[in-house]
Biopython code that builds the backbone (N, CA, C, O; Angstrom):
import numpy as np
from Bio.PDB.StructureBuilder import StructureBuilder

atoms = [
    (1, "MET", "N", (0.808, -1.199, 0.000)),
    (1, "MET", "CA", (0.000, 0.000, 0.000)),
    (1, "MET", "C", (0.846, 1.256, 0.000)),
    (1, "MET", "O", (0.344, 2.341, -0.292)),
    (2, "ARG", "N", (2.119, 1.125, 0.322)),
    (2, "ARG", "CA", (2.998, 2.287, 0.301)),
    (2, "ARG", "C", (3.796, 2.409, -0.985)),
    (2, "ARG", "O", (4.374, 3.459, -1.266)),
    (3, "GLU", "N", (3.827, 1.341, -1.763)),
    (3, "GLU", "CA", (4.588, 1.342, -3.023)),
    (3, "GLU", "C", (3.773, 0.634, -4.097)),
    (3, "GLU", "O", (3.868, -0.582, -4.262)),
    (4, "LEU", "N", (2.990, 1.391, -4.809)),
    (4, "LEU", "CA", (2.151, 0.837, -5.869)),
    (4, "LEU", "C", (2.765, 1.180, -7.227)),
    (4, "LEU", "O", (2.083, 1.675, -8.124)),
    (5, "HIS", "N", (4.048, 0.911, -7.359)),
    (5, "HIS", "CA", (4.800, 1.282, -8.562)),
    (5, "HIS", "C", (4.252, 0.628, -9.832)),
    (5, "HIS", "O", (4.554, 1.092, -10.932)),
    (6, "MET", "N", (3.462, -0.426, -9.709)),
    (6, "MET", "CA", (2.884, -1.082, -10.884)),
    (6, "MET", "C", (1.712, -0.292, -11.458)),
    (6, "MET", "O", (1.226, -0.600, -12.546)),
    (7, "LEU", "N", (1.258, 0.728, -10.724)),
    (7, "LEU", "CA", (0.136, 1.555, -11.180)),
    (7, "LEU", "C", (0.633, 2.942, -11.585)),
    (7, "LEU", "O", (1.474, 3.543, -10.915)),
    (8, "GLU", "N", (0.098, 3.425, -12.686)),
    (8, "GLU", "CA", (0.451, 4.760, -13.156)),
    (8, "GLU", "C", (-0.289, 5.823, -12.344)),
    (8, "GLU", "O", (-1.248, 5.525, -11.632)),
    (9, "ASN", "N", (0.162, 7.030, -12.462)),
    (9, "ASN", "CA", (-0.519, 8.168, -11.840)),
    (9, "ASN", "C", (-1.941, 8.260, -12.384)),
    (9, "ASN", "O", (-2.173, 8.035, -13.572)),
    (10, "ASN", "N", (-2.880, 8.589, -11.520)),
    (10, "ASN", "CA", (-4.274, 8.838, -11.919)),
    (10, "ASN", "C", (-4.901, 7.652, -12.650)),
    (10, "ASN", "O", (-5.701, 7.847, -13.565)),
    (11, "ALA", "N", (-4.547, 6.427, -12.258)),
    (11, "ALA", "CA", (-4.931, 5.241, -13.028)),
    (11, "ALA", "C", (-6.171, 4.506, -12.515)),
    (11, "ALA", "O", (-6.761, 3.728, -13.264)),
    (12, "VAL", "N", (-6.577, 4.724, -11.284)),
    (12, "VAL", "CA", (-7.664, 3.916, -10.735)),
    (12, "VAL", "C", (-8.809, 4.799, -10.232)),
    (12, "VAL", "O", (-8.609, 5.951, -9.846)),
    (13, "ALA", "N", (-10.001, 4.227, -10.250)),
    (13, "ALA", "CA", (-11.190, 4.960, -9.814)),
    (13, "ALA", "C", (-11.400, 4.887, -8.312)),
    (13, "ALA", "O", (-11.991, 5.791, -7.721)),
    (14, "ALA", "N", (-10.914, 3.806, -7.684)),
    (14, "ALA", "CA", (-11.147, 3.643, -6.248)),
    (14, "ALA", "C", (-10.062, 2.774, -5.629)),
    (14, "ALA", "O", (-9.455, 1.926, -6.285)),
    (15, "VAL", "N", (-9.841, 3.017, -4.343)),
    (15, "VAL", "CA", (-8.951, 2.197, -3.527)),
    (15, "VAL", "C", (-9.712, 1.871, -2.257)),
    (15, "VAL", "O", (-10.336, 2.742, -1.652)),
    (16, "ILE", "N", (-9.655, 0.611, -1.859)),
    (16, "ILE", "CA", (-10.290, 0.178, -0.615)),
    (16, "ILE", "C", (-9.204, -0.365, 0.302)),
    (16, "ILE", "O", (-8.450, -1.262, -0.075)),
    (17, "SER", "N", (-9.134, 0.177, 1.490)),
    (17, "SER", "CA", (-8.174, -0.264, 2.497)),
    (17, "SER", "C", (-8.968, -0.673, 3.736)),
    (17, "SER", "O", (-9.354, 0.165, 4.551)),
    (18, "PHE", "N", (-9.198, -1.961, 3.856)),
    (18, "PHE", "CA", (-10.072, -2.466, 4.914)),
    (18, "PHE", "C", (-9.238, -3.105, 6.025)),
    (18, "PHE", "O", (-8.953, -4.302, 5.990)),
    (19, "PHE", "N", (-8.853, -2.298, 7.004)),
    (19, "PHE", "CA", (-8.142, -2.677, 8.219)),
    (19, "PHE", "C", (-6.690, -3.135, 8.055)),
    (19, "PHE", "O", (-6.261, -3.997, 8.822)),
    (20, "PRO", "N", (-5.906, -2.612, 7.101)),
    (20, "PRO", "CA", (-4.483, -2.934, 7.142)),
    (20, "PRO", "C", (-3.619, -1.830, 7.760)),
    (20, "PRO", "O", (-2.490, -2.091, 8.174)),
    (21, "VAL", "N", (-4.148, -0.583, 7.826)),
    (21, "VAL", "CA", (-3.288, 0.526, 8.240)),
    (21, "VAL", "C", (-2.859, 0.438, 9.699)),
    (21, "VAL", "O", (-1.931, 1.138, 10.105)),
    (22, "HIS", "N", (-3.509, -0.402, 10.493)),
    (22, "HIS", "CA", (-3.086, -0.513, 11.892)),
    (22, "HIS", "C", (-1.719, -1.193, 12.026)),
    (22, "HIS", "O", (-1.141, -1.223, 13.112)),
    (23, "HIS", "N", (-1.211, -1.736, 10.926)),
    (23, "HIS", "CA", (0.126, -2.319, 10.941)),
    (23, "HIS", "C", (1.202, -1.324, 10.524)),
    (23, "HIS", "O", (2.373, -1.685, 10.404)),
    (24, "LEU", "N", (0.805, -0.066, 10.301)),
    (24, "LEU", "CA", (1.739, 0.996, 9.938)),
    (24, "LEU", "C", (1.846, 2.015, 11.056)),
    (24, "LEU", "O", (0.882, 2.265, 11.779)),
    (25, "ASP", "N", (3.033, 2.605, 11.194)),
    (25, "ASP", "CA", (3.147, 3.732, 12.111)),
    (25, "ASP", "C", (2.587, 4.970, 11.406)),
    (25, "ASP", "O", (2.194, 4.904, 10.242)),
    (26, "ALA", "N", (2.556, 6.089, 12.116)),
    (26, "ALA", "CA", (1.959, 7.308, 11.569)),
    (26, "ALA", "C", (2.624, 7.727, 10.261)),
    (26, "ALA", "O", (1.936, 8.106, 9.313)),
    (27, "ALA", "N", (3.948, 7.665, 10.200)),
    (27, "ALA", "CA", (4.660, 8.045, 8.975)),
    (27, "ALA", "C", (4.296, 7.100, 7.830)),
    (27, "ALA", "O", (4.147, 7.539, 6.690)),
    (28, "GLY", "N", (4.153, 5.821, 8.123)),
    (28, "GLY", "CA", (3.780, 4.848, 7.102)),
    (28, "GLY", "C", (2.393, 5.107, 6.544)),
    (28, "GLY", "O", (2.165, 4.954, 5.344)),
    (29, "ILE", "N", (1.464, 5.501, 7.409)),
    (29, "ILE", "CA", (0.115, 5.823, 6.941)),
    (29, "ILE", "C", (0.158, 7.034, 6.012)),
    (29, "ILE", "O", (-0.527, 7.063, 4.989)),
    (30, "GLN", "N", (0.953, 8.015, 6.366)),
    (30, "GLN", "CA", (1.051, 9.200, 5.519)),
    (30, "GLN", "C", (1.659, 8.868, 4.157)),
    (30, "GLN", "O", (1.251, 9.434, 3.143)),
    (31, "VAL", "N", (2.628, 7.957, 4.127)),
    (31, "VAL", "CA", (3.200, 7.508, 2.847)),
    (31, "VAL", "C", (2.133, 6.779, 2.028)),
    (31, "VAL", "O", (2.012, 7.004, 0.823)),
    (32, "ALA", "N", (1.362, 5.907, 2.681)),
    (32, "ALA", "CA", (0.297, 5.172, 1.982)),
    (32, "ALA", "C", (-0.747, 6.135, 1.424)),
    (32, "ALA", "O", (-1.177, 5.982, 0.281)),
    (33, "LEU", "N", (-1.153, 7.111, 2.204)),
    (33, "LEU", "CA", (-2.129, 8.090, 1.726)),
    (33, "LEU", "C", (-1.611, 8.843, 0.504)),
    (33, "LEU", "O", (-2.352, 9.063, -0.454)),
    (34, "ALA", "N", (-0.351, 9.234, 0.538)),
    (34, "ALA", "CA", (0.231, 9.932, -0.611)),
    (34, "ALA", "C", (0.257, 9.029, -1.838)),
    (34, "ALA", "O", (0.001, 9.493, -2.950)),
    (35, "GLU", "N", (0.559, 7.758, -1.656)),
    (35, "GLU", "CA", (0.605, 6.819, -2.774)),
    (35, "GLU", "C", (-0.797, 6.567, -3.326)),
    (35, "GLU", "O", (-0.984, 6.513, -4.541)),
    (36, "TRP", "N", (-1.776, 6.413, -2.442)),
    (36, "TRP", "CA", (-3.156, 6.232, -2.896)),
    (36, "TRP", "C", (-3.623, 7.457, -3.671)),
    (36, "TRP", "O", (-4.300, 7.335, -4.692)),
    (37, "HIS", "N", (-3.257, 8.641, -3.178)),
    (37, "HIS", "CA", (-3.626, 9.874, -3.872)),
    (37, "HIS", "C", (-2.990, 9.901, -5.259)),
    (37, "HIS", "O", (-3.637, 10.314, -6.222)),
    (38, "ARG", "N", (-1.758, 9.477, -5.375)),
    (38, "ARG", "CA", (-1.059, 9.468, -6.662)),
    (38, "ARG", "C", (-1.763, 8.577, -7.684)),
    (38, "ARG", "O", (-1.917, 8.968, -8.841)),
    (39, "VAL", "N", (-2.187, 7.393, -7.273)),
    (39, "VAL", "CA", (-2.762, 6.444, -8.236)),
    (39, "VAL", "C", (-4.233, 6.706, -8.550)),
    (39, "VAL", "O", (-4.737, 6.251, -9.577)),
    (40, "LEU", "N", (-4.923, 7.434, -7.676)),
    (40, "LEU", "CA", (-6.341, 7.710, -7.910)),
    (40, "LEU", "C", (-6.543, 8.768, -8.987)),
    (40, "LEU", "O", (-5.827, 9.768, -9.035)),
    (41, "ALA", "N", (-7.513, 8.537, -9.837)),
    (41, "ALA", "CA", (-7.911, 9.524, -10.833)),
    (41, "ALA", "C", (-8.677, 10.658, -10.143)),
    (41, "ALA", "O", (-9.129, 10.508, -9.008)),
    (42, "SER", "N", (-8.817, 11.771, -10.825)),
    (42, "SER", "CA", (-9.649, 12.860, -10.295)),
    (42, "SER", "C", (-11.049, 12.332, -10.047)),
    (42, "SER", "O", (-11.581, 11.566, -10.850)),
    (43, "ASP", "N", (-11.638, 12.734, -8.955)),
    (43, "ASP", "CA", (-12.942, 12.272, -8.489)),
    (43, "ASP", "C", (-12.907, 10.816, -8.005)),
    (43, "ASP", "O", (-13.957, 10.232, -7.739)),
    (44, "GLY", "N", (-11.716, 10.228, -7.890)),
    (44, "GLY", "CA", (-11.599, 8.876, -7.356)),
    (44, "GLY", "C", (-11.891, 8.849, -5.869)),
    (44, "GLY", "O", (-11.798, 9.870, -5.189)),
    (45, "GLN", "N", (-12.243, 7.683, -5.370)),
    (45, "GLN", "CA", (-12.582, 7.544, -3.958)),
    (45, "GLN", "C", (-11.645, 6.568, -3.268)),
    (45, "GLN", "O", (-11.212, 5.571, -3.845)),
    (46, "LEU", "N", (-11.348, 6.886, -2.022)),
    (46, "LEU", "CA", (-10.580, 6.026, -1.136)),
    (46, "LEU", "C", (-11.465, 5.706, 0.056)),
    (46, "LEU", "O", (-12.007, 6.607, 0.696)),
    (47, "ILE", "N", (-11.609, 4.429, 0.352)),
    (47, "ILE", "CA", (-12.359, 3.995, 1.525)),
    (47, "ILE", "C", (-11.374, 3.338, 2.475)),
    (47, "ILE", "O", (-10.677, 2.392, 2.108)),
    (48, "VAL", "N", (-11.322, 3.846, 3.699)),
    (48, "VAL", "CA", (-10.386, 3.344, 4.701)),
    (48, "VAL", "C", (-11.167, 2.907, 5.932)),
    (48, "VAL", "O", (-12.004, 3.648, 6.448)),
    (49, "ALA", "N", (-10.883, 1.700, 6.391)),
    (49, "ALA", "CA", (-11.404, 1.233, 7.679)),
    (49, "ALA", "C", (-10.207, 0.960, 8.570)),
    (49, "ALA", "O", (-9.242, 0.325, 8.144)),
    (50, "ALA", "N", (-10.267, 1.436, 9.801)),
    (50, "ALA", "CA", (-9.149, 1.276, 10.734)),
    (50, "ALA", "C", (-9.688, 1.132, 12.150)),
    (50, "ALA", "O", (-10.839, 1.464, 12.433)),
    (51, "TRP", "N", (-8.838, 0.635, 13.025)),
    (51, "TRP", "CA", (-9.217, 0.547, 14.437)),
    (51, "TRP", "C", (-9.038, 1.904, 15.069)),
    (51, "TRP", "O", (-7.998, 2.543, 14.908)),
    (52, "GLU", "N", (-10.050, 2.344, 15.787)),
    (52, "GLU", "CA", (-10.079, 3.684, 16.359)),
    (52, "GLU", "C", (-9.617, 3.649, 17.798)),
    (52, "GLU", "O", (-9.939, 2.728, 18.550)),
    (53, "GLY", "N", (-8.856, 4.664, 18.172)),
    (53, "GLY", "CA", (-8.380, 4.791, 19.542)),
    (53, "GLY", "C", (-6.939, 5.242, 19.565)),
    (53, "GLY", "O", (-6.441, 5.826, 18.602)),
    (54, "THR", "N", (-6.271, 4.966, 20.672)),
    (54, "THR", "CA", (-4.862, 5.330, 20.795)),
    (54, "THR", "C", (-4.082, 4.135, 21.324)),
    (54, "THR", "O", (-4.612, 3.285, 22.038)),
    (55, "GLY", "N", (-2.824, 4.097, 20.956)),
    (55, "GLY", "CA", (-1.927, 3.079, 21.493)),
    (55, "GLY", "C", (-1.941, 1.770, 20.726)),
    (55, "GLY", "O", (-2.585, 1.634, 19.686)),
    (56, "ARG", "N", (-1.215, 0.821, 21.269)),
    (56, "ARG", "CA", (-1.053, -0.493, 20.645)),
    (56, "ARG", "C", (-2.277, -1.359, 20.876)),
    (56, "ARG", "O", (-2.987, -1.215, 21.872)),
    (57, "ILE", "N", (-2.506, -2.253, 19.943)),
    (57, "ILE", "CA", (-3.538, -3.272, 20.096)),
    (57, "ILE", "C", (-2.857, -4.486, 20.709)),
    (57, "ILE", "O", (-1.855, -4.976, 20.187)),
    (58, "ASP", "N", (-3.396, -4.961, 21.803)),
    (58, "ASP", "CA", (-2.801, -6.107, 22.484)),
    (58, "ASP", "C", (-3.502, -7.385, 22.053)),
    (58, "ASP", "O", (-4.656, -7.625, 22.406)),
    (59, "TYR", "N", (-2.797, -8.193, 21.294)),
    (59, "TYR", "CA", (-3.332, -9.479, 20.866)),
    (59, "TYR", "C", (-3.012, -10.581, 21.877)),
    (59, "TYR", "O", (-3.344, -11.744, 21.651)),
    (60, "GLY", "N", (-2.375, -10.224, 22.979)),
    (60, "GLY", "CA", (-2.011, -11.216, 23.979)),
    (60, "GLY", "C", (-1.007, -12.198, 23.403)),
    (60, "GLY", "O", (-0.131, -11.817, 22.627)),
    (61, "ASN", "N", (-1.131, -13.427, 23.772)),
    (61, "ASN", "CA", (-0.218, -14.452, 23.282)),
    (61, "ASN", "C", (-0.618, -14.986, 21.914)),
    (61, "ASN", "O", (0.071, -15.845, 21.364)),
    (62, "ALA", "N", (-1.713, -14.495, 21.361)),
    (62, "ALA", "CA", (-2.219, -15.014, 20.087)),
    (62, "ALA", "C", (-1.364, -14.603, 18.897)),
    (62, "ALA", "O", (-1.344, -15.297, 17.880)),
    (63, "ALA", "N", (-0.656, -13.480, 19.012)),
    (63, "ALA", "CA", (0.126, -13.011, 17.867)),
    (63, "ALA", "C", (1.266, -12.123, 18.331)),
    (63, "ALA", "O", (1.190, -11.476, 19.376)),
    (64, "ASN", "N", (2.297, -12.108, 17.554)),
    (64, "ASN", "CA", (3.443, -11.248, 17.806)),
    (64, "ASN", "C", (3.430, -10.094, 16.806)),
    (64, "ASN", "O", (4.482, -9.667, 16.330)),
    (65, "THR", "N", (2.257, -9.599, 16.497)),
    (65, "THR", "CA", (2.057, -8.603, 15.460)),
    (65, "THR", "C", (1.973, -7.210, 16.066)),
    (65, "THR", "O", (1.315, -7.003, 17.086)),
    (66, "VAL", "N", (2.637, -6.268, 15.436)),
    (66, "VAL", "CA", (2.527, -4.873, 15.858)),
    (66, "VAL", "C", (1.271, -4.295, 15.236)),
    (66, "VAL", "O", (1.081, -4.366, 14.022)),
    (67, "ALA", "N", (0.428, -3.733, 16.055)),
    (67, "ALA", "CA", (-0.803, -3.119, 15.573)),
    (67, "ALA", "C", (-1.097, -1.890, 16.424)),
    (67, "ALA", "O", (-0.941, -1.910, 17.645)),
    (68, "LEU", "N", (-1.521, -0.833, 15.764)),
    (68, "LEU", "CA", (-1.765, 0.439, 16.432)),
    (68, "LEU", "C", (-3.166, 0.944, 16.125)),
    (68, "LEU", "O", (-3.747, 0.629, 15.087)),
    (69, "ARG", "N", (-3.694, 1.736, 17.052)),
    (69, "ARG", "CA", (-4.992, 2.382, 16.841)),
    (69, "ARG", "C", (-4.750, 3.870, 16.613)),
    (69, "ARG", "O", (-3.794, 4.448, 17.130)),
    (70, "TYR", "N", (-5.629, 4.469, 15.833)),
    (70, "TYR", "CA", (-5.532, 5.894, 15.540)),
    (70, "TYR", "C", (-6.901, 6.530, 15.715)),
    (70, "TYR", "O", (-7.919, 5.929, 15.372)),
    (71, "ILE", "N", (-6.926, 7.744, 16.249)),
    (71, "ILE", "CA", (-8.205, 8.426, 16.391)),
    (71, "ILE", "C", (-8.626, 8.988, 15.032)),
    (71, "ILE", "O", (-7.793, 9.332, 14.193)),
    (72, "ALA", "N", (-9.918, 9.066, 14.849)),
    (72, "ALA", "CA", (-10.477, 9.508, 13.573)),
    (72, "ALA", "C", (-9.933, 10.874, 13.165)),
    (72, "ALA", "O", (-9.643, 11.093, 11.989)),
    (73, "ALA", "N", (-9.792, 11.785, 14.105)),
    (73, "ALA", "CA", (-9.342, 13.142, 13.781)),
    (73, "ALA", "C", (-7.948, 13.145, 13.167)),
    (73, "ALA", "O", (-7.690, 13.903, 12.232)),
    (74, "GLU", "N", (-7.045, 12.312, 13.677)),
    (74, "GLU", "CA", (-5.706, 12.315, 13.099)),
    (74, "GLU", "C", (-5.691, 11.649, 11.719)),
    (74, "GLU", "O", (-4.957, 12.092, 10.835)),
    (75, "LEU", "N", (-6.477, 10.608, 11.523)),
    (75, "LEU", "CA", (-6.584, 10.000, 10.196)),
    (75, "LEU", "C", (-7.142, 11.005, 9.186)),
    (75, "LEU", "O", (-6.653, 11.101, 8.060)),
    (76, "MET", "N", (-8.168, 11.750, 9.601)),
    (76, "MET", "CA", (-8.741, 12.764, 8.708)),
    (76, "MET", "C", (-7.720, 13.856, 8.405)),
    (76, "MET", "O", (-7.620, 14.304, 7.263)),
    (77, "GLN", "N", (-6.968, 14.285, 9.399)),
    (77, "GLN", "CA", (-5.962, 15.333, 9.189)),
    (77, "GLN", "C", (-4.900, 14.878, 8.193)),
    (77, "GLN", "O", (-4.529, 15.632, 7.294)),
    (78, "TRP", "N", (-4.410, 13.648, 8.350)),
    (78, "TRP", "CA", (-3.404, 13.127, 7.409)),
    (78, "TRP", "C", (-3.988, 13.028, 5.999)),
    (78, "TRP", "O", (-3.291, 13.291, 5.019)),
    (79, "ALA", "N", (-5.253, 12.652, 5.895)),
    (79, "ALA", "CA", (-5.904, 12.568, 4.582)),
    (79, "ALA", "C", (-5.982, 13.954, 3.940)),
    (79, "ALA", "O", (-5.691, 14.109, 2.754)),
    (80, "LEU", "N", (-6.371, 14.948, 4.715)),
    (80, "LEU", "CA", (-6.440, 16.317, 4.204)),
    (80, "LEU", "C", (-5.063, 16.798, 3.756)),
    (80, "LEU", "O", (-4.933, 17.416, 2.700)),
    (81, "GLU", "N", (-4.042, 16.519, 4.554)),
    (81, "GLU", "CA", (-2.677, 16.921, 4.215)),
    (81, "GLU", "C", (-2.185, 16.227, 2.941)),
    (81, "GLU", "O", (-1.305, 16.744, 2.253)),
    (82, "SER", "N", (-2.749, 15.067, 2.632)),
    (82, "SER", "CA", (-2.370, 14.327, 1.418)),
    (82, "SER", "C", (-3.158, 14.774, 0.200)),
    (82, "SER", "O", (-2.929, 14.274, -0.902)),
    (83, "GLY", "N", (-4.086, 15.713, 0.382)),
    (83, "GLY", "CA", (-4.832, 16.259, -0.748)),
    (83, "GLY", "C", (-6.235, 15.708, -0.918)),
    (83, "GLY", "O", (-6.909, 16.029, -1.897)),
    (84, "PHE", "N", (-6.688, 14.881, 0.020)),
    (84, "PHE", "CA", (-8.034, 14.326, -0.063)),
    (84, "PHE", "C", (-9.060, 15.265, 0.545)),
    (84, "PHE", "O", (-8.725, 16.151, 1.333)),
    (85, "VAL", "N", (-10.306, 15.059, 0.169)),
    (85, "VAL", "CA", (-11.458, 15.690, 0.805)),
    (85, "VAL", "C", (-12.175, 14.584, 1.574)),
    (85, "VAL", "O", (-12.428, 13.509, 1.030)),
    (86, "VAL", "N", (-12.496, 14.844, 2.818)),
    (86, "VAL", "CA", (-13.219, 13.861, 3.630)),
    (86, "VAL", "C", (-14.704, 14.026, 3.348)),
    (86, "VAL", "O", (-15.280, 15.077, 3.630)),
    (87, "THR", "N", (-15.325, 12.989, 2.790)),
    (87, "THR", "CA", (-16.752, 13.071, 2.486)),
    (87, "THR", "C", (-17.599, 12.364, 3.534)),
    (87, "THR", "O", (-18.800, 12.613, 3.638)),
    (88, "GLN", "N", (-16.975, 11.479, 4.315)),
    (88, "GLN", "CA", (-17.718, 10.793, 5.375)),
    (88, "GLN", "C", (-16.725, 10.235, 6.383)),
    (88, "GLN", "O", (-15.648, 9.760, 6.023)),
    (89, "CYS", "N", (-17.105, 10.301, 7.640)),
    (89, "CYS", "CA", (-16.326, 9.692, 8.720)),
    (89, "CYS", "C", (-17.300, 9.168, 9.757)),
    (89, "CYS", "O", (-18.091, 9.922, 10.325)),
    (90, "ASP", "N", (-17.233, 7.878, 9.995)),
    (90, "ASP", "CA", (-18.091, 7.249, 11.002)),
    (90, "ASP", "C", (-17.232, 6.429, 11.950)),
    (90, "ASP", "O", (-16.321, 5.720, 11.523)),
    (91, "VAL", "N", (-17.524, 6.530, 13.225)),
    (91, "VAL", "CA", (-16.898, 5.678, 14.228)),
    (91, "VAL", "C", (-17.997, 4.803, 14.799)),
    (91, "VAL", "O", (-19.017, 5.295, 15.282)),
    (92, "GLU", "N", (-17.775, 3.506, 14.736)),
    (92, "GLU", "CA", (-18.799, 2.559, 15.167)),
    (92, "GLU", "C", (-18.240, 1.561, 16.160)),
    (92, "GLU", "O", (-17.094, 1.126, 16.049)),
    (93, "GLN", "N", (-19.052, 1.213, 17.114)),
    (93, "GLN", "CA", (-18.701, 0.170, 18.066)),
    (93, "GLN", "C", (-18.751, -1.181, 17.342)),
    (93, "GLN", "O", (-19.642, -1.432, 16.530)),
    (94, "VAL", "N", (-17.786, -2.035, 17.650)),
    (94, "VAL", "CA", (-17.724, -3.360, 17.036)),
    (94, "VAL", "C", (-18.038, -4.394, 18.113)),
    (94, "VAL", "O", (-17.396, -4.425, 19.162)),
    (95, "ASP", "N", (-19.030, -5.238, 17.843)),
    (95, "ASP", "CA", (-19.423, -6.262, 18.807)),
    (95, "ASP", "C", (-18.257, -7.176, 19.141)),
    (95, "ASP", "O", (-17.508, -7.595, 18.259)),
    (96, "LYS", "N", (-18.115, -7.476, 20.409)),
    (96, "LYS", "CA", (-17.119, -8.413, 20.924)),
    (96, "LYS", "C", (-15.685, -7.990, 20.645)),
    (96, "LYS", "O", (-14.783, -8.828, 20.612)),
    (97, "MET", "N", (-15.471, -6.705, 20.447)),
    (97, "MET", "CA", (-14.125, -6.163, 20.263)),
    (97, "MET", "C", (-13.909, -5.068, 21.298)),
    (97, "MET", "O", (-14.836, -4.317, 21.598)),
    (98, "PRO", "N", (-12.715, -4.964, 21.845)),
    (98, "PRO", "CA", (-12.458, -3.938, 22.860)),
    (98, "PRO", "C", (-12.142, -2.567, 22.275)),
    (98, "PRO", "O", (-11.620, -1.701, 22.976)),
    (99, "MET", "N", (-12.454, -2.360, 20.993)),
    (99, "MET", "CA", (-12.171, -1.083, 20.354)),
    (99, "MET", "C", (-13.220, -0.797, 19.291)),
    (99, "MET", "O", (-13.940, -1.688, 18.841)),
    (100, "ASP", "N", (-13.286, 0.465, 18.905)),
    (100, "ASP", "CA", (-14.208, 0.881, 17.864)),
    (100, "ASP", "C", (-13.514, 0.846, 16.508)),
    (100, "ASP", "O", (-12.294, 0.702, 16.426)),
    (101, "ALA", "N", (-14.294, 0.977, 15.461)),
    (101, "ALA", "CA", (-13.767, 1.060, 14.105)),
    (101, "ALA", "C", (-14.088, 2.437, 13.542)),
    (101, "ALA", "O", (-15.143, 3.004, 13.826)),
    (102, "VAL", "N", (-13.184, 2.962, 12.752)),
    (102, "VAL", "CA", (-13.420, 4.216, 12.046)),
    (102, "VAL", "C", (-13.468, 3.911, 10.557)),
    (102, "VAL", "O", (-12.628, 3.185, 10.027)),
    (103, "TYR", "N", (-14.468, 4.481, 9.894)),
    (103, "TYR", "CA", (-14.657, 4.300, 8.460)),
    (103, "TYR", "C", (-14.586, 5.678, 7.807)),
    (103, "TYR", "O", (-15.362, 6.573, 8.141)),
    (104, "LEU", "N", (-13.659, 5.836, 6.886)),
    (104, "LEU", "CA", (-13.502, 7.092, 6.170)),
    (104, "LEU", "C", (-13.799, 6.892, 4.696)),
    (104, "LEU", "O", (-13.382, 5.902, 4.095)),
    (105, "VAL", "N", (-14.516, 7.830, 4.125)),
    (105, "VAL", "CA", (-14.686, 7.887, 2.677)),
    (105, "VAL", "C", (-14.037, 9.196, 2.255)),
    (105, "VAL", "O", (-14.426, 10.277, 2.697)),
    (106, "LEU", "N", (-13.037, 9.067, 1.387)),
    (106, "LEU", "CA", (-12.254, 10.207, 0.950)),
    (106, "LEU", "C", (-12.360, 10.355, -0.553)),
    (106, "LEU", "O", (-12.550, 9.369, -1.265)),
    (107, "ALA", "N", (-12.240, 11.561, -1.032)),
    (107, "ALA", "CA", (-12.295, 11.816, -2.474)),
    (107, "ALA", "C", (-11.064, 12.604, -2.892)),
    (107, "ALA", "O", (-10.549, 13.441, -2.150)),
    (108, "LYS", "N", (-10.610, 12.307, -4.104)),
    (108, "LYS", "CA", (-9.514, 13.088, -4.704)),
    (108, "LYS", "C", (-10.161, 14.114, -5.628)),
    (108, "LYS", "O", (-10.774, 13.752, -6.632)),
    (109, "PRO", "N", (-10.024, 15.384, -5.290)),
    (109, "PRO", "CA", (-10.660, 16.416, -6.137)),
    (109, "PRO", "C", (-10.031, 16.484, -7.531)),
    (109, "PRO", "O", (-10.450, 17.295, -8.358)),
]
sb = StructureBuilder()
sb.init_structure("model")
sb.init_model(0)
sb.init_chain("A")
sb.init_seg("    ")
for serial, (resi, resn, name, xyz) in enumerate(atoms, 1):
    if name == "N":
        sb.init_residue(resn, " ", resi, " ")
    sb.init_atom(name, np.array(xyz, "f"), 0.0, 1.0, " ", f" {name:<3s}", serial, name[0])
structure = sb.get_structure()
């Protein structure tokens, strides 16, 4: 998601990122947003789902995976800084999960 060199500039109508960004640090998310912006055509849409909150996600002994939560406001700010327009932002409680989910719909003007 940070290196889509196989895609030309302005080549795709939409990008969907459904819960992978929690494996990136803040700088990595900003790189991914810039890359998604590069490959999206004008009026293209980016849909991002991420775990909402702050700090690390604790998987206990089930996984040795680094995962982070981000608050909706900071995700929206990084999207704006990358040139996107935020058209929708929803934070929803997820059943049987100790954290909420944030869903962003972004547009490339």
